[in-house]
C-alpha positions as a LaTeX table, in Angstrom:
\begin{tabular}{lrrr}
\hline
Residue & $x$ (\AA) & $y$ (\AA) & $z$ (\AA) \\
\hline
Met1 & 68.10 & 105.33 & 98.88 \\
Asn2 & 70.67 & 106.92 & 101.12 \\
Arg3 & 72.91 & 109.16 & 99.06 \\
His4 & 75.86 & 108.49 & 101.43 \\
Ala5 & 75.73 & 104.70 & 100.94 \\
Pro6 & 78.37 & 104.62 & 98.16 \\
Ile7 & 80.74 & 106.68 & 100.33 \\
Arg8 & 80.23 & 104.33 & 103.27 \\
Lys9 & 81.00 & 101.34 & 101.04 \\
Leu10 & 84.22 & 102.98 & 99.88 \\
Ile11 & 85.24 & 103.77 & 103.47 \\
Leu12 & 84.49 & 100.21 & 104.61 \\
Cys13 & 86.43 & 98.77 & 101.67 \\
Gly14 & 89.29 & 101.13 & 102.45 \\
Ile15 & 89.41 & 99.86 & 106.04 \\
Trp16 & 88.81 & 96.15 & 105.46 \\
Ala17 & 90.80 & 95.53 & 102.28 \\
Pro18 & 94.24 & 96.20 & 103.87 \\
Leu19 & 93.32 & 94.13 & 106.93 \\
Leu20 & 92.25 & 91.20 & 104.77 \\
Leu21 & 95.42 & 91.42 & 102.71 \\
Val22 & 97.61 & 91.43 & 105.81 \\
Gly23 & 95.70 & 88.53 & 107.29 \\
Cys24 & 96.08 & 86.49 & 104.10 \\
Gln25 & 99.79 & 87.03 & 103.61 \\
Arg26 & 101.93 & 83.93 & 103.91 \\
Pro27 & 104.80 & 84.11 & 106.36 \\
Thr28 & 108.23 & 84.33 & 104.80 \\
Glu29 & 109.23 & 81.07 & 103.19 \\
Asp30 & 112.91 & 81.55 & 104.00 \\
Val31 & 114.48 & 79.21 & 106.55 \\
Glu32 & 117.76 & 79.50 & 108.39 \\
Val33 & 120.70 & 77.60 & 106.90 \\
Thr34 & 123.95 & 77.17 & 108.83 \\
Gly35 & 127.10 & 75.18 & 108.50 \\
Thr36 & 130.84 & 74.88 & 108.31 \\
Val37 & 133.37 & 74.88 & 105.51 \\
Lys38 & 136.80 & 73.33 & 105.86 \\
Trp39 & 139.64 & 73.73 & 103.38 \\
Asn40 & 142.14 & 70.86 & 103.58 \\
Gly41 & 141.03 & 70.06 & 107.12 \\
Thr42 & 141.04 & 73.58 & 108.59 \\
Pro43 & 138.22 & 76.14 & 108.76 \\
Leu44 & 138.05 & 78.35 & 105.67 \\
Pro45 & 139.15 & 81.76 & 107.01 \\
Asp46 & 137.05 & 83.94 & 104.70 \\
Gly47 & 134.86 & 83.27 & 101.68 \\
Met48 & 131.42 & 83.29 & 100.11 \\
Ile49 & 128.76 & 80.60 & 99.81 \\
Val50 & 125.91 & 80.69 & 97.28 \\
Leu51 & 122.92 & 78.34 & 97.28 \\
Gln52 & 121.72 & 78.13 & 93.68 \\
Pro53 & 118.22 & 76.57 & 93.45 \\
Leu54 & 117.71 & 73.77 & 90.94 \\
Ser55 & 114.26 & 75.30 & 90.38 \\
Pro56 & 114.57 & 77.97 & 87.66 \\
Asn57 & 111.95 & 80.28 & 89.22 \\
Gln58 & 113.78 & 80.75 & 92.49 \\
Ala59 & 116.46 & 83.31 & 93.34 \\
Pro60 & 119.80 & 82.22 & 94.80 \\
Ser61 & 120.79 & 82.95 & 98.40 \\
Gly62 & 124.25 & 83.67 & 99.65 \\
Gly63 & 126.36 & 84.78 & 102.54 \\
Arg64 & 129.83 & 85.15 & 103.96 \\
Ile65 & 131.93 & 82.40 & 105.41 \\
Val66 & 133.89 & 83.64 & 108.43 \\
Asn67 & 136.27 & 81.40 & 110.36 \\
Gly68 & 134.75 & 78.39 & 108.62 \\
Glu69 & 131.14 & 79.16 & 109.55 \\
Phe70 & 128.17 & 80.52 & 107.65 \\
Arg71 & 124.58 & 81.51 & 108.47 \\
Leu72 & 122.02 & 82.67 & 105.91 \\
Arg73 & 118.38 & 82.43 & 104.95 \\
Ala74 & 117.08 & 80.56 & 101.89 \\
Lys75 & 113.90 & 79.14 & 100.48 \\
Pro76 & 113.46 & 75.36 & 100.85 \\
Gly77 & 114.48 & 73.17 & 97.93 \\
Lys78 & 117.37 & 71.32 & 96.33 \\
Met79 & 120.39 & 73.57 & 95.85 \\
Arg80 & 123.72 & 73.58 & 94.09 \\
Val81 & 126.29 & 74.90 & 96.55 \\
Gln82 & 129.04 & 77.21 & 95.32 \\
Ile83 & 131.96 & 78.16 & 97.57 \\
Glu84 & 134.53 & 80.79 & 96.67 \\
Ala85 & 137.53 & 82.25 & 98.45 \\
Val86 & 140.29 & 84.65 & 97.43 \\
Arg87 & 143.69 & 85.02 & 99.03 \\
Ala88 & 146.37 & 87.64 & 98.53 \\
Thr89 & 149.37 & 86.92 & 96.31 \\
Asn90 & 152.81 & 88.51 & 96.11 \\
Gln91 & 151.92 & 90.05 & 92.73 \\
Arg92 & 150.90 & 93.64 & 92.23 \\
Asp93 & 148.83 & 95.28 & 89.53 \\
Pro94 & 151.36 & 97.04 & 87.27 \\
His95 & 149.06 & 100.06 & 86.78 \\
Thr96 & 147.69 & 100.65 & 90.27 \\
Gly97 & 150.23 & 98.89 & 92.46 \\
Thr98 & 147.47 & 97.15 & 94.44 \\
Gln99 & 148.08 & 93.63 & 95.63 \\
Leu100 & 146.42 & 90.98 & 93.48 \\
Gly101 & 144.38 & 88.08 & 94.80 \\
Glu102 & 143.75 & 84.61 & 93.49 \\
Met103 & 140.75 & 82.33 & 93.65 \\
Tyr104 & 142.19 & 79.21 & 95.25 \\
Ile105 & 139.12 & 77.03 & 95.71 \\
Pro106 & 138.91 & 74.58 & 92.75 \\
Thr107 & 136.13 & 75.14 & 90.20 \\
Arg108 & 134.52 & 71.82 & 91.18 \\
Tyr109 & 133.31 & 73.67 & 94.30 \\
Asn110 & 132.02 & 76.80 & 92.52 \\
Gln111 & 131.73 & 77.21 & 88.71 \\
Thr112 & 131.21 & 73.48 & 88.05 \\
Thr113 & 130.19 & 72.60 & 91.59 \\
Glu114 & 129.72 & 69.03 & 92.77 \\
Leu115 & 128.20 & 70.18 & 96.06 \\
Glu116 & 124.49 & 70.00 & 96.82 \\
Ala117 & 122.19 & 70.71 & 99.76 \\
Asp118 & 118.55 & 69.87 & 100.33 \\
Ile119 & 116.97 & 72.72 & 102.32 \\
Thr120 & 113.75 & 71.72 & 104.10 \\
Arg121 & 111.14 & 73.66 & 106.03 \\
Glu122 & 111.21 & 71.31 & 109.02 \\
Gly123 & 114.86 & 70.16 & 108.94 \\
Lys124 & 117.87 & 71.39 & 110.87 \\
Asn125 & 119.45 & 72.68 & 107.63 \\
Ser126 & 122.98 & 72.51 & 108.96 \\
Phe127 & 125.66 & 71.40 & 106.51 \\
Glu128 & 129.36 & 70.57 & 106.63 \\
Phe129 & 131.50 & 70.96 & 103.53 \\
Ala130 & 135.01 & 69.50 & 103.57 \\
Leu131 & 136.89 & 70.86 & 100.56 \\
Thr132 & 140.26 & 69.57 & 99.35 \\
Lys133 & 142.69 & 70.41 & 96.57 \\
\hline
\end{tabular}
């Protein structure tokens, strides 16, 4: 028996194993999700959107809302949609003097959201959310 055979097997495994793993990897499951958010009929100037999966084993996805538009990547599935926005107030922190902000989007659109989206692999995945007081 060739005494170098075990070394050759190790070398071949070292070359082929990574190639097989790369070839077997699934492409990313994330899909692009876009849309608009209006607050009382006008584009939401600045905010955050979070897509919270109804499936417990899936991580949420989120992104910024700028001038009423958002673009992010998420895994397909049914999602609870949470939208938040903060605006400046005339109040100041008594200790630091910094201007305070207030969350002005009602909780029915974030903490106890009524909004949902169904993200699909083949769909357009573009959503419009019209929020009101």
